[in-house]
C-alpha positions in Angstrom: 2.6 16.6 10.9 3.4 19.6 8.3 1.3 19.6 5.6 2.9 19.4 2.3 3.0 22.7 0.3 2.0 21.8 -3.4 4.4 23.1 -6.0 3.2 25.9 -8.5 0.6 24.8 -11.0 0.1 21.4 -9.0 -3.3 21.0 -7.6 -4.1 18.6 -4.7 -6.9 16.2 -4.9 -9.6 16.7 -2.4 -8.7 13.8 -0.3 -4.6 14.8 -0.5 -5.5 17.9 1.9 -6.7 15.5 4.5 -4.0 14.8 7.5 -2.2 11.6 6.3 -2.5 10.2 10.1 -6.4 10.7 9.7 -6.1 8.9 6.5 -4.0 5.9 7.8 -6.5 5.6 10.9 -9.4 5.5 8.6 -8.2 3.0 6.3 -7.4 0.6 9.2 -10.9 1.5 10.8 -12.7 0.7 7.3 -10.9 -2.7 6.9 -11.9 -3.7 10.6 -15.6 -2.6 9.8 -15.7 -4.6 6.7 -14.2 -7.6 8.1 -16.6 -7.8 11.2 -19.7 -7.1 8.9 -21.7 -10.3 8.9 -21.4 -12.2 5.3 -25.1 -13.0 5.6 -26.3 -9.4 4.8 -25.1 -8.2 1.5 -26.5 -4.9 1.9 -24.1 -3.8 4.2 -21.4 -4.5 1.7 -23.1 -2.3 -0.9 -22.5 0.5 1.3 -19.1 0.0 1.8 -18.5 -0.4 -2.0 -20.2 3.0 -2.4 -18.1 4.5 0.2 -15.0 3.1 -1.6 -16.4 4.6 -4.8 -16.8 8.0 -3.3 -13.0 7.9 -1.6 -11.7 6.9 -4.9 -13.5 9.7 -6.5 -11.9 12.3 -4.4 -8.6 10.5 -4.3 -7.4 11.5 -7.6 -5.7 8.2 -8.4 -5.5 7.2 -12.0 -7.8 4.0 -12.9 -5.0 2.1 -13.8 -2.9 2.4 -10.5 -6.4 1.5 -8.6 -7.0 -1.4 -10.8 -3.3 -2.8 -10.6 -3.4 -3.0 -7.0 -6.7 -4.8 -6.9 -5.3 -7.4 -9.5 -2.4 -8.0 -6.9 -5.0 -9.0 -4.4 -6.9 -11.1 -6.4 -4.3 -13.5 -7.1 -4.4 -14.5 -3.4 -8.1 -14.4 -3.4 -8.5 -16.8 -5.9 -5.8 -19.1 -4.1 -8.1 -19.1 -1.3 -11.2 -19.3 -3.1 -9.8 -22.8 -4.7 -8.7 -23.9 -1.8 -12.0 -23.4 0.1 -14.2 -25.2 -2.6 -12.0 -28.0 -2.9 -11.8 -28.5 0.8 -15.5 -28.0 1.2 -17.0 -31.0 3.7 -20.1 -29.0 4.7 -23.5 -30.8 4.8 -26.1 -30.2 2.1 -23.9 -30.8 -0.8 -22.7 -27.3 -2.9 -21.5 -24.6 -0.6 -23.2 -21.4 -0.1 -21.9 -19.7 -3.0 -23.1 -16.0 -1.8 -21.5 -16.2 1.6 -18.3 -17.6 0.4 -18.1 -15.1 -2.2 -18.6 -12.3 0.3 -16.3 -13.6 2.8 -13.6 -14.4 0.4 -13.9 -11.9 -2.5 -15.9 -8.8 -1.4 -14.3 -8.6 2.2 -10.8 -8.5 1.0 -11.1 -6.6 -2.1 -13.0 -3.9 -0.3 -10.5 -3.8 2.3 -7.9 -3.2 -0.1 -10.0 -0.7 -2.2 -10.2 1.3 0.6 -6.8 1.5 1.9 -5.6 2.1 -1.7 -7.7 5.2 -2.3 -7.0 6.5 1.4 -3.2 5.9 1.2 -1.9 5.1 -2.5 -2.0 8.8 -3.3 0.2 9.9 -0.4 3.9 10.9 -1.1 6.6 9.1 0.9 7.3 11.6 3.6 3.5 11.8 4.3 3.3 8.2 4.7 6.3 8.4 7.1 5.2 11.2 9.1 1.5 9.7 9.3 2.7 6.3 10.8 5.1 8.2 13.2 2.0 9.9 14.3 0.0 7.1 15.0 2.9 5.4 17.2 5.0 3.5 14.7 8.5 2.9 16.4 11.2 5.2 15.3 13.6 2.3 14.1 10.6 1.1 11.8 9.6 4.3 10.6 13.1 5.3 9.6 13.7 2.3 7.7 10.3 2.9 5.7 11.4 6.5 4.7 14.8 5.4 3.4 13.1 2.3 1.6 10.6 4.6 0.0 13.2 7.4 -1.0 16.0 5.1 -2.2 13.9 2.3 -3.9 13.7 4.2 -7.2 17.7 4.6 -7.2 18.1 0.8 -6.5 15.8 -0.1 -9.3 17.9 2.1 -12.0 20.9 0.5 -10.9 19.6 -3.0 -11.1 18.3 -1.8 -14.5 21.9 -0.7 -15.6 23.1 -4.1 -14.3 20.7 -5.8 -16.4 21.7 -3.8 -19.5 25.4 -4.3 -19.3 24.8 -8.3 -18.8 22.8 -8.3 -21.9 24.9 -6.1 -23.9 27.9 -8.8 -22.9 26.3 -12.0 -23.7 24.3 -13.8 -26.3 20.8 -13.7 -24.8 19.0 -15.5 -22.0 16.5 -17.1 -24.2 16.5 -21.4 -24.3 18.2 -23.7 -22.0 21.9 -22.5 -22.8 20.5 -18.5 -22.1 18.9 -19.8 -18.8 22.1 -21.5 -17.7 23.8 -18.2 -18.4 21.4 -16.3 -16.5 21.7 -18.5 -13.3 25.4 -18.9 -13.6 25.6 -14.8 -13.6 22.7 -14.4 -11.0 25.5 -14.5 -8.0 27.6 -11.7 -9.6 24.4 -9.6 -10.2 23.2 -9.7 -6.7 26.9 -9.4 -5.3 27.4 -6.3 -7.4 24.1 -4.9 -6.4 24.9 -5.4 -2.8 28.4 -3.8 -3.0 26.6 -0.9 -4.9 24.3 -0.4 -2.2 27.0 -0.5 0.7 28.6 2.5 -1.3 25.4 4.1 -2.0 24.5 3.9 1.8 28.1 5.3 2.9 27.9 8.2 0.8 24.2 9.2 1.7 25.1 9.0 5.3 28.1 11.1 5.0 25.8 13.4 3.2 23.4 13.6 5.9 26.3 13.8 8.7 27.4 17.1 6.8 23.8 18.4 6.7 23.5 18.3 10.6 22.0 14.7 11.0 22.4 13.8 15.0 20.8 10.3 14.6 16.9 10.9 14.7 14.8 12.3 11.9 12.7 15.3 13.0 9.3 14.5 14.0 6.9 18.0 13.8 3.8 17.8 16.0 1.0 19.8 14.4 -2.7 19.4 15.7 -5.3 18.1 13.6 -7.6 20.5 11.7 -11.4 20.8 11.9 -11.7 19.5 8.5 -9.4 16.6 9.6 -11.7 15.8 12.7 -14.7 16.3 10.5 -13.5 13.8 7.9 -12.7 11.1 10.6 -15.8 11.5 12.9 -18.3 11.6 9.8 -16.6 8.3 8.3 -16.5 6.4 11.5 -20.2 7.5 11.8 -21.2 6.2 8.8 -19.3 2.9 9.1 -21.1 2.6 12.7 -24.6 3.4 11.3 -24.1 0.7 8.7 -23.1 -1.6 11.3 -25.6 -1.0 13.6 -28.8 -1.4 11.5 -27.8 -5.0 10.5 -31.3 -6.7 10.5 
């Protein structure tokens, strides 16, 4: 995995210089340790939270981006929590609130927060080469890199279609507006699909003109000492926190 070279005037965060393979592998290991930690020991989750805070501090992520991802996970956590309380049939009346909070809130949010701090600051090509280096099948990896590359283009095209529809209609508010929206939804989807086919053909011809032979390159670069040190020290900290559960 070739390390991305920062452009002039751009300074990478301390976590950004770690090999993407190591960061992705450690995110998976962190989530596994969080899930396997017994819910009856809150102190161990405090250690996990401290580790997440340290990872976020060196990740260089803005607070808004970090909180947005936690907010997206919180919606699912709320649904699971309501289902657990409504379906509680345990003995002794009220459910164990602390244990349920650790199981239903702390564990999922810690896992998402750890993965966000470790992975969200990656560029698209770093995520691609990191996953390919960890054994992701080529078909899935190639699909991922094209999705990351052209998702902004598709978003721009959808925005242009929406502006064109709004400029030619009388608005989408009210019952009549919603009816016009539903009647034009099929045309919008069809137009976006046809544009994507045209865009895909143009991209494919451009790749052939640049020597594409059917497989994206997969550089093989050994891990650096700092990458191994980060991974081993992080695993050791998680192992010690897990081993000394009273």
